[in-house]
N, C-alpha and C positions, 0 to 999 in steps of 0.2 A: 828112903822110908819109901817100904811098899804100903799100899792102899791100906786104909784102915776105915772103917765106916765113919766108928766112933768119933776117929780123929778127923774126919773129912768133918763134922757138924761141929767141932769145937769153932773150929775156922767160919764154920756157914750161919749157925748159931751167932756168934762174938759179931759178924759183921757189918747189920743194924746201930749195933751199940757206940762200935767205934767208930762209924758216920757219923753218927748221930752229935756222941762227941766234941767233934772233930770239927765239925760242920756248926751245927745249930745255934752258935750266938754267934756266929765270925756275919760281916761284912761283907754288904753287896759287891768292894770290893774285891773280896776272897773269894766271893762263891761264883761269879760270872765272867771271873776275868780268866782269858786261857794264853795258851803259847803263840798265838799269832794266827791267821786264817787259815782257815780249816781245821785247827783245834778245839779239843775240849776247855770245856771249864768245868770245874765240879761237880757243879747244879746240871750239866752236861750226864756228865757220868751218873747222878742220879736219875736222873729220867731212864736211862739208857739199862742201868741195874734195874728199872721199874719194867720198863716193856717186857727182858728176858723173864725177871716171878711170871710175871704172864703167860706169858705166850715160848718160850723154851726150852730152859732146865727140868723142867719136870710134869709136860705136855709129852717132850721125849723122853725122858724115863720110861711113863706110864703107855708108850706106844713100841720100846722095845721090851717092857713084863710082859705087853698083850701077846706078843708073837704070835696071832692065829696067818693073820698074813706078814706079812716085814715089809713095812710099806717105807717109802723113801720120808723122811721127815721135811719140811715143810721150813721154805728159804728165813734161815731169820734175819727181820730187817735192825742193822747197827745204829742205823741213822734215825731209826721214827720218832724218838725223843722230839727229836727238832722240831715234827707234826702233831706234840700235843700242847698244852697251856702252858704256854712259858710264864703266865701273868700268877702263875702260886708261889709262895712262895717257899724254899729251903725246907723251913720247919717240915710240911704242909709236904713236901715231897719227901722227905725221911722218914713221920710216919706210915706214910702210905705203901713205903721201903721196908718199913719196917712190918707193920700188918699181913702183906702180902710173903714175905719170908716167912713168918711165923707161922699163917697157914701150912705155905709148901712145906715147911720140918715139918708139921703135927698131920700131913700127907701120908710125906715120904715113911713118917716113919710107920703110919696105918699099911703099908707095905707091903711091911717085915718082908725084906730084901736077903735073900741066903748067899750063899757068897758061890756058887752054883750060880745065882741070876743074875751073878754080875759077866760072868763069859755071854749073855743074852747080847744078841746085836741087834741095830740097828741102821739105815742108812743114810750117812749121812749128805746132800746134796752135791757137794765139793771133794767131801772125804773116801765116801764110799761107806763099805762096812763102819764100825766102831763098836767098843763094845757099853755096858752100862757103866762099867769101870773108870775106861776112859769118858766120859762123859759127866760119870760126876767127879772126878777128879777134878775135869775141865772149868765145874763150875766154883772147885774149890779156888781152883789156882784162878780164875779169873776175878772171885770175889778179890783175894789178894793180889794182882794187876792193879785194877780199879783204885785198892787205896793206895799204893805203891804210885800211881799217877794224879790223885790227885794231890797229895805231898807234891810232883816233880812238879809239878803246875804250880802250885802257891808257891812252889820257892824260887821261883823262874819272878815272879813277881819283882823282886829283891835280884837278881841279879847281876844288873848295872852298879846297885848301891854296896854290894860288899868288897870293891875291892882289890885289892892280889890276896885277898881272903878265898877268892874265887880259885886257884890251885888247890885248893885243900878238900875245896864242894864235892866233888862225881855227884850230884844229881844235879846241877847246872849244868853237867855235859854231856848228858844223854838227851 
């Protein structure tokens, strides 16, 4: 499928609702457990998504659109969530993510991005020149990847309990 701004918005707008309906009422065992040392729990993933809403996607989109001096993006701290308040409940994190995403979508829509502007470039500190279309596409795939990650982490909590069915459960093999 080719990039389509409206289709991208479908995912970006729905991610908070998907995560809220998935995680809000679950026990701490589902929310805080991970796959082992140096892996992320669903709680950690939501913290990561919050940090991205504050410092990554929209900040970089605005830099690309400014086009005065094409500046290199600030590096994104993919682990910043571990420096945040870890005592917040999952409901509080989900609400924060939802509010930040709603504001970012509103701001994104106000930018009235044209098809021509999707080809504008910014400079990623690791990848070099990237287009606005690539950035927005990555935002969508990033959301979907973390939804899948949360499902995988949760599924693996029962990997030792499924017995022979493990052979048919691909989610446990990754």
